[in-house]
Each structure stands twice: as C-alpha cells, then as structure tokens.
N, C-alpha and C positions, 0 to 999 in steps of 0.2 A: 532767070537765075542760071540756066545752063550756059548762056553766052558769057555772063559775068565770070562764072567759074572757069570757063575755058580761057578767058583772057588772063585770069589770075595765075593759071598754070603756065601759060606760054610766056607772058611778059614779066610776071613777078616771081616766077619759080616757086609758087606756093603749092603745098601738098593739100589737096582738098579732103574734107571730111565726107566720105562717100555716103555713109548712113544718113548724116544730116542733110545732104543734098537730095537724097531720095525722098526723105520726109517732106522737105520743102516743095519739091516738084509734085508729090502726091497731093499735098494740101492745095497747091495752086490749081492743079488739074480738077480736083473736086469742086473748088469754088467756081472754076470756069464752067464746068458742066452744069452746076446749079443755075448759073446766070443764063445759060442757053435754054433752060426749060420754059416751055410755053405756060403761062398762067392758067390756061384752060386744059392743060395736059391731064389725060386720064390714063391710069395704068391699064395695060392690055390683059385681057382674060385669055388664058391658054391652058391646054391640057398639060398635065405633069409629064415632063420628059427628063431623060438622063442628062446631067451636065457633061461638058467636055472633059476629057482626061486632064487631071491636074486641078480641076475645079471641085468645090464643095457646094452643095445646094441645101439651104436651110429652110424648112417649113415650120410654121408656128401656128398655134391656136390656144385658146383658153376656154375653160368651162367654169361656171360658178360652183363653189364647194362651201355651202353654208354662207357665212358672211365674208368669205375671201374668194379669191380666184386661184385656180390651178392652171398654170401655164405650162406648155410643152413645146420643146423644139426637137425636131428630128433632122439630122444631117446625113446626107448620102453622097457617095462619090460617083464617078463616071460609070462604074460597073453596077450601080444600084445598091451597093453594099452600105450597110448602116455604119457610119463613122461614130456617131454618138446620139443618145437620146437623153434629154434632160427634162425633168419635171420640177416645178418649183411653185410654192404658194406665194401669192402676192396679196398684200392688203390694198387692193385696188377698188376704186369706187365704181368702175365700169369695166366691161370686157375690153373696151378700147385701150384703157390704161394697161390692163393686164397683157394685151397682145403686144404692145410696144415694149413692155418690160421683158416679156419672153423673148422677143426679137433681140434685144440687147444682150440677154444672157447667152443666146446661141452664137451671136457674133463674137463675143468674148471667148467662148470656148473654141471657135474656129481659129481665132488668132493664136490662142494658147497652143494649138496643135500645129502652128506654123504653116497654115494654108495661105497661099498668095492670091488665089482667085476665088471669089465668093458670089453666090446668088442667094438673095433673100426672097422668099416667096410665101405668100399667105393670102387668106381670104378676106382681108380688110383693105378696101381701097383707100380708106383714110390713112392708115398706117403707111402703106406703100407710097402714096402720093406725098405725104408729109416728109418722108425721108428725102425726097427730091426738091422740096421747097420748104419755106417756113410753114410750120404747122398752124392750122386754123383753130385748133383746140388747145387752149392754154393748159389743160390738164396733162397733156402729153408732151408739151414743149421741151421740158428738161430731158426726157428720155429720147426724144427725137434728136436733139442736138448731140446727145451722147452717142447715139447710133451713127450719126454723120461723122463724128470724129473717129469712131472706131473703124468705120468702113473706109475712111481715107487711108488707113494703114495697109490695106490690101493693094496689090499691084493693079488689079482690075476688079470691079464689083458691078453687080446689077441687082435691081429689085423689080419684081413684077407681081401682079395680082393673079390669083388662080381661084376659081370657084371651088367651094368645098366638094362639089359633085365630082371633081377630078382629084381630090386629095383628102379623102376621108381619114387617112392614116393619122394625121396630127390630132384630129378631133377624137378618133377612136382611142388613141393613146391617152389623151387627157381623161376621158371617161373611165378607161380601164385603171388608170393610176388612182383615181378617186376611189373606185370600188375596192382596190387592193391596198390602198393607203401607201402607195409607192412614191417617194419623193427623193430627188437627187439624180445622179447619173445611173441610168437603168441599163443593166446588161442585156444585150440582144437576146440571149438564150433564155431569159426569164419571161419573155413575152410570147403569148400564144400566137400562132401564125395568122389566125383570123383577125387579129387586131391590126396587123401590118398589111392592110389592104387599102389601096387608094380608091377603089370603086364601089365599096359597100360599107354602110354604117354598121357599127357594132352596138348591140344592145345587151344589157345584163339579163 
C-alpha cells in the first residue's frame, strides 16, 4: 500500500488520504503479525512492570456476583499513575466470557483517551492467546474479533499473560466493587490504598 501510494503521489499527482492510509497499514500489519504466530505459541508469564513512556497498560479480571459477572479494567501509565478504573456487570456464562468483555471495555476506553500505544495484560492465558490467533472457544469468538479490530487502531500494541500473584490489584478491585456496589468509571480517590496492591489479596 505504501509503494502504491507513493507512485500515485509522484506519477499521478494525487493527494493521499493520510488517515485512511494509516488505517490500511495498521490493518495489514495486524493481519501479518497474526500470520506469523506459531500455532503452539504460549503467552509469557512475567511480573508486572511499568510500561514505557507514552504507553498505557491495561489489566483485567472478573469475579462472579450472583448470576452475573463483575469485570474490572485498570489502566496505568509509565509513572504507575492510574489513568482509569472501570467496573461493569456482564451477563456472562463463564469467567472466560467476562474477562474478554472486560478487556474490550478497557481497550475502548484507552482509544477514547487517544492513546497510541497499548499493552493488554491479564491472568487468562486463553484470552491472551486468542487475541493473537483464532479463538478455540466459540463463546468468546465475537468478543475476540472485536478486540482484534480495536487493537489494530493503535500504532503499536502488545498482549501478555501475568499470574494473579503479580497483579492482585485487578482482582482486589473487582471484589471491592462488589462489596461497595460500585459500577462504572471509579475515581481513584474513592478507593482504599490497600485495594491498589499488586502483591497482596484483599479480603472483606
């Protein structure tokens, strides 16, 4: 596409649609990276670390709340500052479905805030692996495809697995939100400090 656009500018004196060209290149890049993935690929487990400057890192989790799931996404920047915390109820048949839906909600919010570089990180190997290839579970297929389309709108993105032992904060937030009946975009100042801990579980 870049070569064709260049020829159109030089030889045909055309004025390119820059935004459309960027969208096409991003889509092709995403499809290319998917094609390079090894079918036996497993997401890497790693401790939680700060993202680079200009990046946003989104962590997700869900916990059951009666007959529904409460999903949470927490996004932090390179300084470790909280960019947003979102909790949402999902009518999901399983935690797997709830986790991918929470992921989609977080990605949408990051795009809404005009971030160009994004890392999605969570404790579900199935969710993370499915984003990089066709999902094996039909129940999450639609949400996975939606997340792939959304992620393609970033300049660069990455997804990786992290054990809950290194990121209790998302799970803590979900449990706290159920106890407090807090749903929506949650202000940072309304959350007790012991909830926002990566290395220790919170209990009521």
